[in-house]
C-alpha positions in Angstrom: 4.6 12.5 -160.7 5.2 15.6 -158.5 3.2 14.0 -155.6 5.4 10.9 -155.8 8.6 13.0 -155.9 7.4 14.9 -152.7 6.4 11.5 -151.2 9.9 9.9 -151.7 11.7 13.0 -150.7 9.7 13.1 -147.5 10.4 9.5 -146.9 14.2 9.6 -147.5 14.5 12.7 -145.1 12.4 11.0 -142.4 14.3 7.6 -142.9 17.6 9.4 -142.5 16.6 11.1 -139.3 15.2 7.9 -137.7 18.4 6.1 -138.7 20.4 8.7 -136.8 17.9 8.7 -133.8 18.2 4.9 -133.5 21.8 5.2 -132.8 21.9 8.6 -130.9 18.6 9.4 -129.2 18.3 8.3 -125.5 14.5 8.8 -125.5 13.4 5.3 -126.8 9.8 6.3 -126.8 10.5 9.2 -129.2 12.5 7.0 -131.5 9.7 4.4 -131.5 7.2 7.1 -132.3 9.2 8.4 -135.2 9.9 4.8 -136.4 6.1 4.1 -136.3 5.5 7.3 -138.4 8.2 6.2 -140.9 6.5 2.8 -141.3 3.3 4.6 -142.3 5.0 5.1 -145.7 4.6 1.4 -146.3 1.7 -1.1 -147.0 2.4 -4.8 -146.7 6.0 -4.3 -145.5 7.9 -1.9 -143.2 11.1 0.0 -143.2 13.2 -2.9 -141.8 14.6 -0.6 -139.0 14.1 -1.4 -135.4 15.2 -0.2 -132.0 17.3 -2.8 -130.1 16.9 -3.1 -126.3 20.7 -3.4 -126.1 21.7 -0.4 -128.3 24.7 1.6 -127.4 24.3 5.3 -128.1 26.8 7.1 -130.3 27.6 10.7 -130.8 25.3 12.3 -133.5 28.3 13.9 -135.4 29.8 10.5 -135.7 26.7 8.8 -137.0 25.9 11.7 -139.5 29.4 11.2 -141.1 28.3 7.5 -141.7 24.8 8.1 -143.1 23.2 10.1 -145.8 19.6 10.6 -147.1 19.3 8.2 -150.0 20.1 9.6 -153.4 17.1 9.7 -155.8 18.3 8.7 -159.3 15.2 8.1 -161.2 11.5 7.5 -161.2 9.7 5.3 -163.8 5.9 5.5 -164.1 4.1 2.3 -165.2 0.4 1.5 -166.2 0.1 -1.8 -164.4 -2.9 -4.1 -165.5 -4.1 -4.8 -161.9 -2.7 -2.1 -159.7 -3.2 0.8 -162.1 -0.3 3.5 -161.9 2.8 2.3 -160.1 6.2 4.1 -159.8 9.6 2.4 -159.6 11.9 4.5 -157.6 15.7 4.0 -158.0 17.7 4.9 -154.8 21.1 4.6 -153.3 21.9 3.0 -150.0 21.7 5.2 -146.9 25.4 4.9 -146.2 27.6 8.0 -146.7 29.1 8.3 -150.1 26.8 5.9 -151.8 26.2 7.0 -155.4 25.1 3.7 -156.9 21.8 1.9 -157.4 20.9 -0.1 -154.3 17.1 -0.2 -153.7 14.0 0.0 -155.9 10.8 1.0 -154.0 7.5 0.5 -155.8 4.8 3.0 -154.9 1.1 2.8 -155.7 -1.9 4.9 -154.9 -3.8 2.8 -152.3 -7.0 3.4 -150.3 -4.8 5.2 -147.7 -2.9 7.3 -150.3 0.6 6.7 -151.8 2.3 3.8 -150.1 5.6 1.9 -150.8 4.1 -1.5 -151.7 7.3 -3.4 -152.6 11.1 -3.3 -152.1 13.8 -4.9 -154.3 17.6 -4.6 -153.8 20.1 -4.7 -156.7 21.4 -8.2 -157.3 24.9 -8.6 -155.9 25.9 -11.2 -158.5 25.0 -9.4 -161.7 24.9 -5.8 -160.4 21.4 -5.1 -161.9 22.3 -6.5 -165.4 20.3 -9.7 -165.2 23.2 -11.8 -166.6 26.8 -12.8 -166.1 29.2 -13.9 -168.7 26.3 -14.2 -171.2 24.2 -16.5 -169.0 21.1 -15.6 -167.0 22.0 -14.7 -163.4 21.2 -17.5 -161.1 20.5 -15.3 -158.1 18.0 -12.8 -159.6 16.9 -15.1 -162.5 17.4 -12.3 -165.0 15.5 -9.6 -163.3 18.7 -7.8 -161.9 17.0 -7.1 -158.6 16.1 -9.3 -155.7 12.7 -9.1 -153.9 13.1 -7.9 -150.2 9.5 -7.4 -149.1 6.0 -6.4 -149.9 4.2 -7.4 -153.2 6.2 -9.5 -155.7 5.7 -7.9 -159.1 6.1 -10.4 -161.9 5.3 -7.7 -164.6 5.4 -3.9 -164.3 3.0 -3.2 -167.2 3.6 -0.4 -169.8 6.2 2.2 -169.2 4.5 5.6 -169.3 7.1 8.2 -168.2 10.7 8.4 -166.8 12.1 11.2 -164.8 15.8 11.4 -164.2 17.4 13.2 -161.1 21.0 12.1 -160.7 23.2 9.7 -162.7 24.6 6.8 -160.6 28.4 6.9 -160.3 28.9 3.3 -161.6 26.8 3.5 -164.8 
């Protein structure tokens, strides 16, 4: 689990810096190099960030007041029947002040080491509950999260361990 903690902490720090650079750094080549490095954390999907050819540069201080490294809430370890050990990472959004669940990254040990293999975002309709007013949520079909890229995971397997870091503000 310690290796996964370091992996996600490295990822969130690098993601934060790249998000700032995209909006503030005049050297497009440097930004693209760092974005490519960020995308190396993924397998079968990418960060979703890009450098627009028509971007307008902003002051770094201004951008830093709008963003934050994602908050790590919890990591769950599963014994998946096909993928082996996988980790479900609960994170906030990268926008300043966010203290609620927003994204689940699933991490697996691949031939190239630990990689983010899947991304799910919390369901906007049921807020991660899977149901509304006693009925199955029609947006997420009861899962509480919506697939946003990478492998679609129908089952996670057996829960092996849970590690809590921070408690989300809205739970």
